[in-house]
Each structure stands twice: as structure tokens, then as C-alpha cells.
N, C-alpha and C positions, 0 to 999 in steps of 0.2 A: 521615452515612450513607455507608458504603462502597459503591462501585459494584457489587462482587460480591454484596452483600446484596440488591440489587434483582433480583427474579425474572427480569425480561426480559433482564438482562445476564449471567445465569449461563451458563457455557459448557457446553452439553449435547450439542452436535452435533460429531461427529468427522469429519474429512477426513484422508486420507492422501495422501502424495506419494512418488513413486519418484525416487531420484537415482542417477546412475551413479557409478562409483568416483571420478572426478575431482571431480564436484560435491560429494560427501560429504566428500572430503578437504579441499577448499577451505573448505567450511562449518565443518568441525571445527577447521581451523587458524585461521580467523577468530574463532571462539568462544574458542579457547584464547588467541590473541594479545590479544584485548580482554576477557578474563576474563568471558565471558558465561555465566552459570549457567542462565538461563531461555531455552532455545533456542526454545521455542514462542512466547515473546513477540517475539523478533527476527524470526521468520518472519511472525507476525501483523502486526507493524509494517511490514515490507517489503511485504507483500501489500496492506494497506489504504492505504499511501502510494501505491502504483501505481494502485489502484482510484480513489482520490480525485483523483489527477492526471487520469485519464481522464475522470472526471465533470466536472472543471473544463473540460477541452478540448472535451467534447461538449455542454456546456451550450447549450441553444437560445437564440438571440438574436433580436431584433426584425428585424435586417437580415442579409443574406447577407454573406459575407466581402468580396465584390466591392463591395457597397454601402458597407460600413464603410471600405474602402480609399479609395473615392471621396470620403468625407466628411473624410478627414484633411487637415489644413492643411499646405501645403508653402510655405515662405517662401524 
């Protein structure tokens, strides 16, 4: 079963973003250089890569950073 055929995964919500002249030029040059046809996909991929990295960094732990640093073995 394709992901797009699952109702919860259908893209129905639209967001827009404004870019200045230099940003759009850089984006279009990048897409042209790497022969990217689906610009929406590259934007989604970059966005969610950043979001998931932040989730990983912000994930709550049992111990504070200081407590974890104190637990490290130093030989």
C-alpha cells in the first residue's frame, strides 16, 4: 500500500513561505544544478530533517547534562 493512499498521510494542508531575491536564486540554482524536479519534496525533507534533529536534542533524559557529565568515565 502506497503511503499517499493512506488518508492520514495525504497532504491537504498548505503553508507558504516568502523568500528574498538571493534566497530564491540560490534555491533555484541548487535545484537546477542537482536536477531536482520536485521542489516541494526538497523543502519538506530539509524542514523535517531540522525538526527531527531538534527533537533529538531536546529529548528529555533521566539525568541533567551535568549529572551525565559526572557519570562519564575518565581514564
